[in-house]
C-alpha positions in Angstrom: 0.0 0.0 0.0 1.6 3.4 -1.0 2.4 5.8 1.8 1.9 9.5 1.3 4.7 12.1 2.1 3.7 14.8 4.6 1.0 15.0 7.1 -2.6 13.9 6.2 -5.8 14.7 8.1 -6.8 11.0 8.1 -3.5 9.5 9.1 -4.9 7.6 12.1 -7.5 5.9 9.8 -4.8 5.0 7.2 -2.6 3.5 9.9 -5.4 1.4 11.1 -6.0 0.2 7.6 -2.4 -0.7 7.2 -2.4 -2.6 10.5 -5.6 -4.5 9.5 -4.0 -5.5 6.1 -0.9 -6.7 7.8 -2.9 -8.6 10.3 -5.0 -10.3 7.5 -1.8 -11.3 5.7 -0.4 -12.8 8.9 -3.6 -14.6 9.6 -3.8 -16.0 6.0 -0.2 -17.1 6.3 -0.8 -18.8 9.6 -3.9 -20.6 8.2 -1.9 -21.8 5.2 0.8 -23.0 7.6 -1.8 -24.8 9.7 -3.6 -26.5 6.7 -4.2 -30.2 7.3 -1.3 -32.1 5.8 -3.4 -34.5 3.6 -5.7 -32.0 1.9 -3.5 -31.7 -1.3 -3.2 -35.5 -1.6 -6.9 -36.0 -1.0 -7.8 -33.3 -3.6 -5.5 -35.1 -6.2 -7.2 -38.4 -5.5 -10.6 -36.9 -5.7 -9.9 -35.3 -9.1 -8.5 -38.6 -10.4 -11.4 -40.7 -9.2 -14.2 -38.5 -10.4 -12.5 -36.8 -13.3 -11.2 -40.0 -14.9 -12.4 -43.2 -13.4 -16.0 -42.1 -12.8 -16.4 -40.5 -16.2 -15.0 -43.6 -17.9 -17.4 -45.8 -15.9 -14.6 -47.5 -13.9 -16.8 -47.3 -10.8 -14.9 -50.0 -8.8 -11.6 -48.1 -9.1 -13.3 -44.8 -8.3 -14.9 -46.3 -5.1 -11.6 -47.9 -4.0 -9.6 -44.7 -4.4 -12.1 -42.6 -2.6 -12.3 -45.0 0.4 -8.5 -45.1 0.6 -8.4 -41.3 0.6 -11.1 -41.2 3.3 -9.2 -43.7 5.5 -5.9 -41.7 4.9 -7.6 -38.5 6.2 -8.5 -40.2 9.5 -9.9 -37.9 12.2 -7.9 -34.8 11.5 -5.6 -35.4 8.5 -8.0 -33.4 6.2 -10.0 -30.3 6.6 -13.8 -30.9 7.0 -14.6 -29.4 3.6 -12.2 -31.7 1.8 -13.3 -34.8 3.7 -16.9 -34.0 3.1 -16.2 -33.7 -0.6 -14.7 -37.2 -0.6 -17.8 -38.6 1.1 -20.1 -36.8 -1.5 -18.0 -38.2 -4.4 -18.3 -41.7 -2.8 -22.0 -41.3 -2.5 -22.3 -40.2 -6.1 -20.4 -43.3 -7.3 -22.5 -45.6 -5.1 -25.8 -44.1 -6.2 -25.3 -43.6 -10.0 -22.5 -46.1 -10.8 -23.3 -49.0 -8.4 -27.1 -48.3 -7.9 -26.6 -48.9 -4.2 -28.9 -46.1 -2.9 -28.8 -47.2 0.7 -25.0 -47.1 0.9 -25.0 -43.8 -1.0 -27.4 -42.3 1.5 -25.0 -43.4 4.3 -22.0 -41.8 2.5 -23.9 -38.5 2.0 -24.9 -38.6 5.7 -21.3 -38.9 6.7 -20.5 -35.9 4.5 -23.2 -33.8 6.2 -22.0 -34.8 9.6 -18.4 -33.7 8.8 -19.6 -30.5 7.0 -23.3 -29.6 7.3 -22.8 -27.2 4.3 -21.7 -30.0 1.9 -23.4 -29.9 -1.5 -23.6 -32.1 -4.6 -21.5 -31.5 -7.7 -24.0 -29.8 -10.1 -22.4 -31.4 -13.1 -23.0 -34.9 -11.7 -26.5 -34.6 -10.3 -29.0 -37.4 -11.4 -32.3 -38.4 -9.9 -30.7 -41.3 -8.1 -27.9 -39.2 -6.6 -30.4 -36.4 -5.7 -32.8 -38.9 -4.1 -30.1 -40.5 -1.9 -28.7 -37.1 -0.9 -32.1 -35.8 0.1 -32.7 -38.9 2.2 -29.4 -38.2 4.0 -30.3 -34.6 4.6 -33.6 -35.7 6.1 -31.9 -38.3 8.3 -29.3 -35.9 9.6 -31.5 -32.8 9.7 -28.8 -30.9 7.8 -30.7 -28.1 6.1 -33.4 -30.2 4.4 -35.6 -27.9 2.4 -39.3 -27.5 2.9 -39.9 -28.5 -0.7 -38.0 -31.7 -0.3 -40.3 -32.6 2.5 -43.5 -32.1 0.5 -45.7 -35.1 0.0 -47.0 -36.4 -3.2 -50.7 -37.3 -3.1 -50.9 -41.0 -3.6 -53.2 -43.8 -2.7 -51.3 -47.1 -3.2 -53.5 -49.9 -4.7 -54.0 -52.4 -1.8 -53.7 -55.5 -4.1 -53.4 -56.7 -7.7 -53.7 -60.0 -9.6 -50.5 -61.9 -10.5 -49.2 -61.2 -14.0 -51.2 -57.9 -14.2 -49.7 -54.5 -14.4 -50.0 -52.4 -11.2 -51.3 -48.9 -12.2 -49.6 -46.3 -9.9 -50.9 -42.8 -9.8 -49.8 -39.6 -8.0 -50.7 -36.0 -8.0 -48.1 -33.2 -7.6 -49.1 -30.2 -5.4 -50.2 -27.4 -7.6 -47.5 -25.0 -6.3 -44.7 -27.4 -7.2 -46.1 -28.5 -10.6 -44.3 -25.8 -12.7 -41.0 -26.7 -11.2 -41.3 -30.5 -11.7 -39.0 -31.9 -14.4 -39.5 -35.6 -13.8 -41.4 -38.0 -11.6 -39.7 -41.3 -10.9 -40.9 -44.4 -9.1 -38.5 -47.0 -7.8 -40.1 -50.4 -7.4 -39.0 -53.7 -5.8 -40.7 -56.8 -7.3 -41.7 -59.6 -5.0 -38.8 -61.8 -4.0 -36.1 -59.5 -5.3 -33.6 -57.2 -3.5 -32.8 -54.5 -6.0 -35.1 -51.5 -6.9 -35.8 -50.7 -10.5 -36.7 -47.1 -11.8 -39.6 -46.1 -14.0 -40.3 -42.6 -15.2 -44.0 -41.7 -14.8 -46.0 -40.2 -17.6 -47.9 -36.9 -17.4 -51.7 -37.6 -17.4 -54.5 -35.1 -16.8 -54.2 -32.0 -14.6 -51.7 -32.6 -11.8 -51.6 -36.4 -12.3 -48.7 -38.7 -13.2 -49.1 -42.4 -13.9 -47.2 -45.5 -14.9 -47.9 -49.3 -14.9 -45.4 -51.6 -13.1 -44.9 -54.2 -15.9 -46.1 -57.8 -15.9 -42.5 -59.1 -16.0 -42.0 -57.9 -12.4 -45.2 -59.5 -11.2 -44.8 -63.2 -12.1 -45.4 -64.5 -8.5 -47.3 -63.6 -5.4 -45.8 -61.4 -2.7 -45.4 -57.7 -1.8 -44.5 -55.1 -4.4 -42.7 -52.2 -2.7 -42.1 -48.8 -4.2 -41.4 -45.1 -3.5 -41.8 -42.0 -5.7 -39.9 -38.7 -6.0 -40.5 -35.6 -8.1 -37.3 -33.7 -9.1 -36.6 -30.3 -10.7 -34.2 -29.5 -13.5 -31.2 -29.7 -11.2 -32.2 -33.1 -9.8 -33.2 -31.8 -6.5 -36.2 -33.6 -4.9 -39.2 -31.4 -4.6 -41.7 -33.9 -3.2 -41.9 -37.6 -2.5 -44.1 -40.5 -1.4 -42.7 -43.4 0.6 -38.9 -44.0 1.0 -36.4 -46.8 0.5 -36.5 -47.7 4.1 -40.3 -47.0 4.5 -41.7 -48.0 1.1 -45.3 -48.1 0.0 -46.7 -51.5 -0.8 -49.2 -53.4 -2.9 -49.9 -57.1 -2.4 -49.7 -59.3 -5.5 -52.2 -62.2 -5.2 -53.5 -65.1 -7.3 -57.1 -64.2 -6.3 -57.4 -60.7 -5.0 -60.7 -59.7 -3.3 -60.6 -56.0 -4.1 -61.7 -54.4 -7.4 -59.0 -54.1 -10.1 -57.0 -50.9 -9.5 -56.8 -48.2 -12.1 -55.8 -44.6 -12.7 -58.6 -42.1 -12.0 -60.8 -41.9 -15.1 -59.0 -44.8 -16.9 -59.7 -48.4 -17.5 -57.9 -51.0 -15.4 -54.9 -52.7 -17.2 -55.6 -56.1 -18.6 -54.0 -59.3 -17.3 -51.0 -60.1 -19.5 -51.9 -63.8 -19.6 -55.4 -63.1 -21.1 -55.9 -63.5 -24.9 -55.5 -60.3 -26.8 -59.1 -60.2 -27.9 -60.3 -60.5 -24.2 -58.2 -57.6 -22.9 -60.0 -54.2 -22.3 -57.4 -52.0 -23.8 -56.3 -49.0 -21.7 -56.2 -45.7 -23.8 -55.8 -42.0 -23.7 -57.7 -41.1 -26.9 -59.5 -42.8 -29.9 -56.3 -43.0 -31.9 -55.0 -45.7 -29.6 -58.1 -47.9 -30.3 -58.7 -50.3 -33.2 -61.3 -49.6 -35.9 -64.9 -49.6 -34.6 -63.7 -48.8 -31.0 -63.7 -45.6 -29.1 -61.8 -44.5 -26.0 -64.5 -44.1 -23.3 -63.5 -43.7 -19.7 -59.9 -44.6 -20.5 -60.9 -47.9 -22.1 -61.4 -49.0 -25.8 -65.1 -50.0 -26.2 -67.3 -50.6 -29.2 -68.9 -47.5 -30.7 -72.7 -47.2 -31.0 -74.1 -47.2 -34.6 -74.6 -43.4 -34.4 -71.1 -42.8 -33.0 -69.6 -45.0 -35.7 -71.5 -43.1 -38.4 -70.4 -39.7 -37.1 -66.8 -40.9 -36.8 -66.8 -42.1 -40.4 -66.9 -38.5 -41.5 -64.6 -36.5 -39.2 -64.6 -32.8 -39.4 -61.6 -32.3 -41.7 -60.9 -30.4 -44.9 -61.6 -32.9 -47.7 -61.3 -30.6 -50.7 -57.9 -29.0 -51.6 -57.2 -26.5 -54.4 -53.5 -25.9 -55.1 -51.2 -23.8 -57.3 -47.9 -25.5 -58.1 -44.7 -24.7 -59.9 -42.4 -27.5 -61.2 -39.2 -27.4 -63.3 -38.3 -30.5 -65.3 -34.8 -32.0 -65.3 -34.3 -34.5 -68.1 -31.6 -37.3 -68.2 -30.5 -37.6 -71.9 -27.7 -38.8 -74.2 -27.2 -39.4 -77.9 -24.7 -40.0 -80.7 -24.8 -38.2 -84.0 -27.9 -36.4 -82.8 -28.1 -33.7 -85.5 -28.0 -35.9 -88.6 -31.1 -35.8 -90.7 -31.8 -39.4 -89.8 -31.5 -38.8 -86.0 -33.7 -35.8 -86.1 -36.3 -37.9 -87.9 -36.2 -40.9 -85.6 -34.7 -40.0 -82.3 -36.8 -36.9 -81.5 -34.0 -34.5 -81.6 -34.4 -31.0 -83.1 -31.2 -29.1 -84.0 -31.4 -25.4 -84.7 -28.8 -23.0 -86.0 -28.0 -19.7 -84.2 -30.6 -17.9 -86.3 -33.4 -20.3 -85.2 -33.6 -22.2 -88.5 -33.6 -26.0 -88.7 -30.2 -27.6 -89.4 -30.3 -30.0 -92.3 -26.6 -30.3 -93.1 -24.3 -33.4 -93.1 -22.2 -33.6 -89.9 -18.9 -35.5 -90.2 -19.6 -39.0 -88.8 -17.9 -39.8 -85.5 -16.7 -36.2 -84.9 -18.5 -34.3 -82.1 -22.3 -34.2 -82.7 -22.8 -36.2 -79.4 -24.7 -35.6 -76.2 -23.0 -37.2 -73.2 -25.2 -38.8 -70.6 -26.3 -36.2 -68.0 -29.0 -34.0 -66.7 -30.3 -30.9 -68.4 -32.9 -28.3 -67.3 -36.0 -28.7 -69.4 -39.5 -27.3 -69.4 -41.1 -25.3 -66.6 -44.7 -26.0 -65.5 -47.4 -24.1 -63.6 -50.6 -26.0 -62.7 -53.8 -25.7 -60.8 -54.7 -28.8 -58.8 -57.7 -30.2 -57.1 -57.4 -33.1 -54.6 -60.1 -34.9 -52.7 -59.5 -36.7 -49.4 -61.2 -40.1 -49.9 -59.8 -41.9 -46.9 -58.1 -40.7 -43.7 -54.8 -40.5 -45.5 -55.5 -40.9 -49.2 -56.2 -38.2 -51.7 -56.9 -38.4 -55.5 -57.2 -35.6 -57.9 -56.0 -33.9 -61.1 -53.9 -31.0 -62.4 -54.3 -28.8 -65.4 -51.5 -26.5 -66.3 -49.2 -24.8 -68.8 -45.6 -25.8 -69.8 -43.1 -23.2 -71.0 -39.6 -23.6 -72.5 -40.4 -26.0 -75.3 -39.0 -25.8 -78.8 -41.2 -24.8 -81.7 -38.7 -23.3 -84.2 -37.6 -24.9 -87.4 -40.9 -26.6 -88.0 -40.9 -28.5 -84.7 -44.0 -28.7 -82.6 -44.4 -28.4 -78.8 -47.5 -29.3 -76.7 -47.7 -26.7 -73.9 -50.6 -28.4 -72.1 -50.2 -30.3 -68.9 -52.9 -32.8 -67.8 -52.3 -35.1 -64.8 -54.1 -37.6 -62.6 -52.5 -38.1 -59.2 -53.0 -40.2 -56.0 -51.2 -39.3 -52.8 -50.9 -41.6 -49.7 -50.0 -39.8 -46.4 -47.8 -41.8 -44.1 -49.2 -40.5 -40.8 -52.4 -41.7 -39.2 -55.3 -39.3 -39.8 -52.9 -36.5 -40.9 -55.6 -34.0 -41.8 -56.9 -33.9 -38.3 -53.8 -32.2 -37.0 -51.4 -29.4 -38.0 -47.8 -29.7 -38.9 -45.9 -32.0 -41.3 -47.7 -34.5 -43.4 -45.2 -36.7 -45.3 -46.6 -38.6 -48.4 -45.8 -40.7 -51.4 -47.5 -40.2 -54.8 -48.2 -41.8 -58.2 -49.1 -39.8 -61.2 -49.8 -40.2 -65.0 -50.9 -37.9 -67.7 -50.1 -35.8 -70.8 -47.0 -33.6 -71.0 -44.2 -32.9 -73.3 -40.6 -32.4 -71.9 -38.2 -30.5 -74.1 -34.5 -30.4 -72.9 -32.0 -28.3 -74.8 -28.2 -28.7 -74.9 -25.5 -27.2 -77.2 -23.9 -29.5 -79.7 -20.7 -28.9 -81.9 -20.8 -30.2 -85.5 -18.1 -30.3 -88.2 -19.6 -30.3 -91.7 -18.6 -33.3 -93.8 -16.0 -32.1 -96.3 -17.1 -34.2 -99.2 -20.8 -33.3 -98.8 -20.2 -29.6 -98.5 -17.3 -29.3 -101.0 -14.6 -28.3 -98.5 -11.0 -29.0 -99.1 -8.7 -30.8 -96.7 -8.4 -29.3 -93.2 -11.1 -28.5 -90.7 -10.8 -24.8 -91.3 -11.5 -24.9 -95.0 -15.0 -23.5 -95.8 -17.9 -25.2 -97.5 -18.4 -24.4 -101.1 -21.5 -26.6 -101.9 -25.0 -25.7 -100.7 -26.8 -28.3 -98.6 -30.3 -29.8 -98.9 -32.1 -26.5 -98.3 -29.8 -24.6 -100.7 -27.9 -23.0 -97.8 -24.2 -22.9 -97.6 -23.4 -24.3 -94.1 -20.6 -23.0 -91.8 -17.8 -25.7 -91.7 -17.9 -25.6 -87.8 -20.9 -24.4 -85.8 -22.7 -24.8 -82.5 -26.3 -26.0 -82.7 -29.1 -26.0 -80.1 -30.1 -29.6 -79.9 -33.4 -30.3 -78.2 -34.6 -33.7 -77.1 -38.4 -33.7 -77.4 -39.8 -36.3 -75.1 -43.4 -37.4 -74.4 -46.2 -36.7 -74.8 -47.4 -39.1 -72.2 -45.8 -39.7 -68.8 -45.9 -41.8 -65.6 -44.1 -41.0 -62.4 -43.8 -41.7 -58.7 -42.5 -39.5 -55.9 -42.3 -38.4 -52.3 -43.1 -35.2 -50.6 -44.2 -33.4 -47.4 -47.1 -31.0 -46.8 -46.8 -28.6 -43.9 -50.0 -27.2 -42.5 -49.5 -24.1 -40.3 -53.2 -23.5 -40.3 -56.3 -25.8 -40.6 -57.0 -24.8 -44.2 -53.6 -23.9 -45.5 -50.8 -26.3 -46.6 -47.3 -25.6 -48.1 -46.2 -28.5 -50.3 -42.8 -29.8 -51.4 -42.4 -32.9 -53.5 -40.1 -34.5 -56.1 -41.2 -36.8 -58.9 -39.2 -39.3 -60.9 -40.7 -40.7 -64.1 -40.6 -41.7 -67.7 -42.1 -40.2 -70.8 -43.5 -42.2 -73.7 -43.5 -43.0 -76.6 -40.4 -40.9 -76.8 -38.8 -42.3 -73.7 -36.7 -40.0 -71.4 -36.2 -40.1 -67.7 -37.3 -37.0 -66.0 -36.9 -35.6 -62.4 -39.3 -32.9 -61.4 -39.1 -31.0 -58.0 -42.4 -29.3 -57.1 -43.5 -26.5 -54.8 -47.1 -25.5 -54.1 -49.6 -23.8 -51.9 -52.9 -25.5 -51.1 -56.2 -24.2 -49.6 -58.6 -26.6 -48.1 -62.4 -26.4 -47.7 
């Protein structure tokens, strides 16, 4: 601390500050000198056990190292904070790695007795670790929170039949419900000694439920369980029962009580019963087979009037669309601009001025189209589709195609006529918003023209040129025109005028009567056969 020269009106206060600073330094030095001798070694062991062994799931090695470090600390070899951290780490290994929640609770209790302010490592918190730690806090009275002591509202089923799921149901207090991240039940099947976890499902209102499966209920005895609700950090907010004081349901061959069930739901069926005899538990009609409805949580037969009303659900069955689709053709050819090829292979070759080429290309020199894709015609169409079944539409499209070739005496059909069926992959997709994936099949009338540039070298003998590719033609061709010896032609493959295609797509419905559509079709044209790939985008309105 700098010292001023000359007198100062606050000199006594400054001297006191200097004295306090020196005293603090001496105290810190004394504390460092008096630090327990094994703290550094314990910290190193802790970092190795949890930072390496635990993360690499070598739980036996982690436990062994932590216990050795705790024994080395003894009664006073380590500071309380460091020793408590060793116990917390041991409890975490036992709870999460070894699933020994009772031993984990004891380790956490030892940590709290050494240092009542001991806390879990936030990066390692899991429901199992949190549950065991809260049990230790309750047992030691070391700062257990009021929330952790809250009780879940639960009425355990008194008994259930062998080989029949046990429906467990709890309600979370309304003030805790917004903070609850997960509700877990740990159950101990009859005749076993290790608890198993099940995450409960959110039901109606404040309720959570889950069925203890048949596989755990193969014989008579007592089913024991306890439940805990935790927040995002894994801290227990409320519980029902405990590992050392569990709730219980008797599993019997011939129970006297009525079959247990969640409030408002059907009882679960005995697993040994034939499928057709089981009253199926359900949340809504979509979980029931055809002709059945979800009534009171059970799939039951619909009445005639209900079945008739369900046959025509309130969905948009008529859809009008505007679509845009570019065609991409896969084509190839050899000697495509010869007179014979233009007559038989559906190629049209035009000179730069738009006139039809009728010269004589040199055989085997250029004049080829290598196999590849080429952008072809563009299409705009108006579509109508009718929803016939829950996920099947049929309809048609009428449109206009642009980009075809009509120069040089060629003809192009700009009309697009199409019949289409679309099968949607989700169950009852038009009853809900969001994505609706589908597959499609289509057929109709359309012409696909794809244009590529082709280089030709006029045949020397036919055009009266002398030797050398640069010599000009001197003899007119068929149309009386003197051809350029070398020229670039626009070669168009005219395919169609019929087509058939299949494809996949997805319709996204942000609103009940609006759908944005994306699809891609792959097909063939005929009688002039060409493979065509057609991406498609559209907007649909339903009514």
